[in-house]
N, C-alpha and C positions, 0 to 999 in steps of 0.2 A: 334408712335414707334420711338425710338432713336437708331441710329446705330453708332458704332465706328469701327475702324479697328479691324478685327478678330485676327490679330497678337498681338495687344495690349490689347484690352479689348472689349468683346461683352456684350451688355446690352439690355435687353428686358423688357418692362413694358407692360403688357397686359391690358392697359386701367385702368381707375378708380384710386382710391387712392392708396398709397403705401402698403396698407395691402395685396395687391395681390402679386403674385410671382414676386420677383426681384432677378436677378442672375447676376453674373459677372464671367468672365473667365480670368485667368492669366496664362502666360507661365513661371512659376517660380518653381524651385525644392524645395524652402523652404516651400511654402504652401503646396506642395505635401507631404513633410515629416510630416507636422502638421496633415494633414488629412489621411495619409497612402495610400490612393487610391483616383482616381477621383470620386467626388460625386457632386451632386446638390440638391438644396432645392426644394421640392415639397410641396406646402402649399395651402391649401383651407381655405377660411374664415370660422371660426367657428369650425375648426378641428385642431388637433395637426400637427405641421410641421414634415416632415420626410426627412432624407437624403437618397437619392437613388444614385446608381452608374451611372456615365456618361461615354460614351454615352448611349442613350436609346437602349432597346433591338430591337425595331422595328422602321421602318422609320415613322410610324404614330405618334410615340411619340417624334420624333426629332423636334427640333426648328430650325429656320432659322439663327442660329448663325455662321454657316459656319464651315470649317475644317481647319482653319489656324493655330490652335495650334498643338504643336508637343510633343509626348512621354508622359510618366507618370508625367512629370513636369507640364503639362496642367491640371489645377485643376479647377473644378467648385465650386466656393465659394458662399454660401448662405449669403445674408445680410438681416436680418429682418429689417423691415421698422422702428421699434422703435429704432434700434441701428445705422443703416446706412441709412440715408434718401436719397431719390432719388436725391435731389438737390446737395448733396455732391458728389454723383457718377458722376453727369454731370460736377461739378466744377473741379474734379480731372482727367478728361479724358485726359488732356495734360501733366500730371505729369511724364509720361514715366514709364519705368519698375520699378524704385525705389519706386515711389508713388504707383504703382499697387501692388507691393509686400506688402507694408504697409496696403493697403486697403484689400488685400486678407487675411492677418493675422488677421486684426481687425475683418473682417466679420467672419472668421472661429471661433476665440475665442469667439465672441458674441454668435454665434450659438451653440457651443459646451457647453458653460456655461449655456445656457437656459435649465432649467429642463423639460420644455414642449417639447423639441425636442426629437424625437425617431429615434435612429440610426438603420438603416437596411441596408443590403447588397443586391445589385441588384435591379431590378425593382420590385421585391416582397420580403417579408421578408424571413429570412433564414429558419424559420419554414415551410413556404410554399414550399420552394425548396427541403427540405429533403423528402426522400422516405425510406420505410422500405424494408429491404432485407428479403425475405421470406425463403432464402436457408441457413441461418446461425442463430445459437443461441450461445451466449457467457455466460457461467454459471460458478460461483465460488462455490466450495464445501467447507463449513465452519462448524466447530463443535468443541467441547471439545476434548481433547486428549483421544484416545482409544475409540471413538464413532463410528468407522468403516468407515471413509471417504475413505482411500486408498483401503480397501477391496471392497467397493461398486464400486469404479471407475474401479478396476481390473475386477469385474463382468461385468461391462458395456462394456469394451473393449473385453472381452472374447466372450460375446454373440453377439456383433456387428461385429465380425471378418468375413472377406470374406471366403467363402467355399474354403478349401484347404490351408488356413493359419494356420499352426500348431504351429506358434511361440507363446509362452507364454509371455504375457505382464505383467509387474509389475511396478507400479509407484515408489515404494521405491527401486530405483536402487543404491543408495549410500550404501557403506559397513556398515557404522555406523548406518544407518537407519534400515538395515536388522538385525543387531546384537541387537539393542535396542528395535526394534518393534515400532518406532515412526517416524513421518514425521518431517524433519528438514528443508528442502528446498521446496519452492513452485515449482510446476512442471506443464507443459502444456501437454494436450493430446487432442484428437479429435476422436469422433465416428460418424458414419453415421446411421441415422435411418429414414425411410420414405422419403428418398431423401433429408434430411436436414443434414447439418453438424453441430454438437454440439461441440463446444470448451469447454473442461473441464479444470478447474484450481484447482488442489489439493493444499490445504494450510496446514500448520502445525497447530497442536492443542494445543501445549504447549504455556503458556503465555510468556515465554522468547523469543519465535520466533514470537511474534505479529507484528513486523515490516514487516514480509513477508506478513501477511494478509493485512495490511493497504495499501501496495503499489499495491498488486495484485488485490484488489477490483476495482481499476480504470480501469482494462481491461474488466470487466464483466458488463452485463446489468442486470442480476439477480443472485440470490444466492440460493443454495440448503443447507438448514440448517438441519443437521443431529443431532438428539437427542436420546440418548440411552433410550430404552423402559423401563428399570428398574431404571436407575439413574436419569433421567429427566435433566433439565437444570443445568449445572455446571458453575464454575466461567468463564472459557474461552468461554462458550456459550453466556454469557452475554456480554463479550468483543467484539466477532466477530459480534454479532447481532447489538450492538450499533454502530459499524463502518459501517455496511451495512445500517442501518436506516439513519445515518448521510448523506450518499451519495444518499439517496433516492432509494436504490435498491429494486426491487421486490423480496420477500423472499418466497420460497417454503419450507415448513416444512416436513421433512421425519423422522418418528419415526422408528428408526432402531433397529434391534435385537429383533423384536417381538416374535421370537421363543424361547426366553430364559424362563426358568421356573418362574423366578421372574418378568416377564414382567407385566407392568401395564400402558398400552397405554393411557387409559382414563385420568388417574391422570397426566401423562406426558403432554398430550394435554392441560389440564387446566393450568398446571404450565407454559407452554410455552406461552399460551395466556396472562397470568398474567405478564410474563416477558416483552412481547410486550407493554402492558399497562404501566408498570413501566418505560420503556425506552422512553415513550412519542411517540409512533408510532401513525401515523394518522389512521383515520378509514379505509382508503383504504388499507393501509399496513397491518393493523391488521386483515383484512379479508383475511387471507392467505389460500392457498390450502394446503391440508394434504395428505400424501402418507404413507403407512406402508410397511416395507421392511425387508428382511433378507439378508444383503449383502453377507455373507459367503456362503449361499445357492443360491443366485441369484434369489430370489423370491420377489414379490411385489403385493400390492393390494391398491385400493383407497377407497373402501367402508368398508371392514371388516378386521381387523387385524388377525382374527382367520381363514380367507379363503384367503390364499396367492395363487396367480397364479404361475405357474411353471417357469416364466421368469420375466424380468424386463420391459416387454412392457407397463404395466400400468404406471409405473414411467416415461418412456421415452415419452409416449404420454402426460403425464401431463406437462413435461418439454416443449414440443413443443407448448402446448396450453397456458401456463402461463408465461414462460420466455418471457420478452419483445424482440421484434425483433430489431436488430440494425438499427438506423436511420442514413442514410448516404446522402451525397450530391455529385453529380458529378461535380458541378461547383465550389465548394470551393477548395482553394489551399491545398497542402499536410499538414496533421496534424497527428502526432503519438507521443504519450507520452511513453518514454522509461521506462518500469516498471521492467525490469530484465536484467541482463547482464550474459553472459556465455563466455567461452574462449575455443579456440581450437588451438592446436599446429600448425595446417595447415592454417587456415584462419585468426587467431588472435581473437580479441574481437568480440562478437556476441551480438547484441541488440535485445531484445524481447519486444514486445508491441502490442497494438491493433491500427490498422489504422482507425483513425476517419474520415479522409476526404482525397480526392484525391486518388492516386494510386501509387504503388512502382514497379519499373522495374529494371531488371539487367542492370548495366551500367548507371543508372540515377544519376544525380548530386543532392544531397540533402544538406540541411543545418541543423545545430544543434544550439539550443539557449536555455539557462536555464532562463526561465521567461522573462518578458518584458525588464529587464535591462541587460540581458546576452548578451555577444558578440556572433556574428554570425560566426560559423565555417562551412566549407564545406568539402564534401567528396563524393566518388562514391560507389555505391552499387556493390560489386563484387559477392556476393552470396545471394540468396534469398530462404527462406524455408517457407513452411506451415506445419501444424501438421496433422499427420495421426496416430491414436492410441497414443502411446507415443513416436513416432519416428518423425524425421524431413524429409520432402520430398522436393527436389529442384523443384522450379517453376520459370517461367520467369516473372510473374506479379501477384501482389496481389491487390485487390480492397478494398475499404473502407468497414469497418465493420468486417473484418476478423483479426485474430491474426496471427502474422507472426514473423519471425526472419531473420536478414540480417547481413552480414559482409561487411567490407570494410572501417571501421573507428576505429581509436584508441582513440582519444580525446573525449570520451563520458562518461557521468555519468547518474546514475539513476535519473530521474526527468527531464532530458533534453527533448526538443520537437523536433522531426524531422519535418522540415518545408521546404517549397519551398523557395530557395534562392532569387527568384525574388519578392516574396510576403510573407514574413515571418509572421506567426501568432502563436506565442508561447503560449502554455497552461500553466496554473499555475503549478508550480513544486510540486512534492509529499512531503507532510509534515507528519512525524510520531512523535509519542510521545518521550519525552526525555529519555535517559537512566537513570538507577537508581543505578547501581553497577559499581565500578572501581577497576581494578587490574593492578598492575605494572608488566610488562614483561621486562626481561633483559637477557643479555648474560650471560652464565654460567661461573662464575669465581671461582668455587670451585676446590679443588685439583684434583677432578675426571673428570674435563672437558675433552671431547674428547675421553674418554676411551671406550665408547660404540661403537660397530662396526656399529650400524644402524644410528649413528648420522653423517650426512654429511654436515649440514649447521650450522655453529658455530658463524659467524661473526654478528656484529651489523648491517651491511649494508643489509645482507640477511634478518635479522629479521625485519628491518624497511621496506623493499620492500614487504615482505610477509604481514605484518600488513596493510600497505597502500592499497594493493590489496584486502584485506578483507573488508576494509572500503569503498572501491569503489563499491563492489558488494553488500554490506549489509549496508544499510543506517541507520540501528539501531545501528551500531557499530561506535564509534568515537575513534580516535587515536591521542594522544597528546604527547608532549615531557615529559620524566620522570625526575627523580632526577639527572640523569647523562647523558652523551652523548650516552651511550649504553643501556639505559633503556627507556621504553615507557609506558604511561598510557593508557590503553584500557578500554573504557566504554561501557557497554552493559545493556541489560534489566534484567539480572539475572545471577546467578552463573552457571546455566545449559548452557546457551548460551556460556559463556566464557569458561566453561569446554569442550564443544564440540569443540571450536576453538583450545584449547590447545592439544586435542586429535588428531584432524586433522593435526596440525603442527608436532607433534611427528611422526605420521605415514609418513609424508613427509620427515623426516630426520632432523627436527630442534631439537636442544638441547638448552634449556632456563631455566631461573629461573623465578618463579612467586611469587608475594607477596600475602598476605592474602586479600580476597575481602573486600572492604570498601564501605560504603553507601555514595552516592553523596548528599550533602546538597546544598541548594540554599537559597538566601534571597528573601523574598517576596517583590516585588516592591511596593506594596500598603502599607503594614504595617511595612516593614523594619525588620521583624522578620526572624530568621533562620528557614527554614522548611526541612523536610525529607519525603521520600516517605512512604505512608501508604498503606498496602495491605489488601485484604479481603482473608482470608485463610479458607478452608473448610477441615475438618478432618473427615474421616469415620473410625470408630473404634468399636470393639465389646463392649457391655455394661460393661463387666467385666474390661476393661481397660480405661474407659472413665475418671476415677478419675486422673490417671497419666497424661493423655493429657491435662485436664483442668488445673491441677497444673503447668505443664511445660509451658503452654501458658501464664498463669498469672504471672509466674516468669519472663517472657520476655516482660511484659507490655502489653499482649494482652487483649482485652475486648470482652467478649462473646456476640454475637448478637442474636443468635437464635439456638435452638436444634430441630431436627425432626428425625422421624423414617427413617431407611435406607430401601433399596430395599429388602434385605433379613431379615429374622427374627433374632433378637439378635444384629443387627447392628444399630448404631445411628450416626447421622451427626451433628457435631458442627461446627458453623460458627463464626470466630473470626475476629476482626479488630486489626491488629498488624503491627508495623513498619517493613520495610524490614530489618533493622539492627537486630531485634529480630528473623527473620525468617532464617538468615544465620546459616547453620549447624544444623537446627532443625530436618531435615529428618532423619538423622542418630540417633539422640537422640530418637526420637519417635519410630523408628524401633527396638532400642534396648530395650526400656522400655515396649513396647507393644508385644515384641517377634515377630516383623515382620507383625503384623496384622493391622497396621494403614496405611492409605493412605492419603496424603495431597496434596492439589492443592491450589494455590494462584494466585491472579491477582491484578495488580496495581489498587488502588482505588482513591487516592487523595494525595496531599501534605499537611502534618500536622505539627504543631510546633514541633521543635526539642529540646530536653533538652540542657541546657547550657554546661554541662559537660557529656561526654559519660560515661554510667555506665556499668561496666563489672561484671557479676555474675560468681563467681567461682562454677563450677559444682562438682569438687572434691577437696580434700585436696592435699598437696604437701609434698614430702619427699625431704629434703635438707641436705647437708653435713655441719656439724658444724666445722670441722677442717680437715686438710690434714693428710693422713695416709694410712695404708694398710688396704684393705677391706678383712676381714676374713670370712670364711664360717659361723661361729657362729653369727656374726653381721648380715649377710644377711638373714640367716635363721629366725632370730628373727623378722626381719621387713618385710619379704616376704609376710606375710598375710595382710599387710597395703598398698602395692604397688609393682610396678615393678622396678627393678634395671637394669641399663645398664652397670654394671661392673661385673666382675667374681672374685671369691676368688682366 
């Protein structure tokens, strides 16, 4: 054995050739930054070397290196015999701290670049340290629009309410959501069943709000996929299921609305399985559990869709059995990915997310970091909440595995990781699909500006601050500078998303001008060709009106993919592939030509080649004035059958 000063370098060679364990210790912060935390090499001949934390967990594992090194700057650096021979270590023992720093960096780089080296944390692997929490389940509710997500969650909260609690809970608390009957914002709720807390995350069903689904799935361990018992899988069903499978989430299929007269659960189950196969799901994920339910009546069954029980206990029991339990570790430092943001006039910005490791307490100092390269910011937790039904309840501490919300920080964005400032371990930020439509928002410069009594926010600064706040809480929205200093380009997933934003701003007192929606084009980096977004559109229409639908879609460049029978007799479902440019404004046209009997849903499919020149099709003729003069009643009456006039005789 060869010994050196513990303050400078400790060297231990356990006999035999250099292939055995060789290690050195250095008191330098640079090597500590390179390795992030104290580690040592543990290597047995004939096996893969592993990096383990130093010092050992028990005295029996400790080596006679001594305790002369100090702080986190003391780093145990592994030197493989092939890269740092033992004789070089002996020769450098008198080089002092500079030579030791060079030696530590060389040994660390050689070890970390070796593909045979396995990085683990602690004296055992992270997987061995993790345990399952039996008292919590984190479940996301995903489905196509109007397939009954919110109604089912309301029934769960109503049936799990504590005796004496007469408060009626509704997930769609937003005024526009209640008026339109759709979910726009993702929301958190929690119910208790059998002594287990089930965190429920209600997600929007419309494709324009797909960004909500993409970031919310990061908080869940499993997903409850609702499918209408009559309609079957629809375009948004395919989108949300693809995102869940990409993250490897366990999916529970619930065939909802089985009490409808046109219900066909067997066909829907087969179509759902075909969708799993088409999306490339593994055999394990394709073997999904199935439940039948009627959300509006609060009934469910596992075995027979025609024999529903009087409550949702079968569904809740299936969730407890099939939803994966959160795996947590009490030894890892704090980790929480910010998946949602809220705002309160009293406490300021509120962060919402799932605590993946560590714990959060009121008054605790936490750090925020956006990815590995982000700057570390610090703040203190002033308020801490957990969820009960769809309400927030103040608590003093939240442990890993639970979904919580806290206040006390202003400089935070969706995708940031809440970390321990002393040992930051940021998670990969949330990435969502790119926007496809852009509209220009500007200050109202018309002669009627400011005439409306409800308009209180008229300036460009107010407009800019509001749009930036929207982009902060909705990562699917992008805001850029417009054609002037008082105009801004707002990019989103579709016209419905931007239309909801405009409606919210008008209700808040904003007065603004908006331009026509335009499709975002981008150049393919591989081919160099200009591309545009292509969507898959599904139109359900009576057979008597399908001719006008096919003609209208073909005039807009649509390609018909397939045709199938609808859930009700006399209905037919046509599936088209058409550009987003061709779908702008089509809903009003189809409603007019089919007398309100057509329903259309679309979902982003891919980026396809864009035409060199944009083609505009005129749907109607135009009436124009040939010369200046007086508009007489005789002239207007003669042309009234051909169009509408904006002048009076």
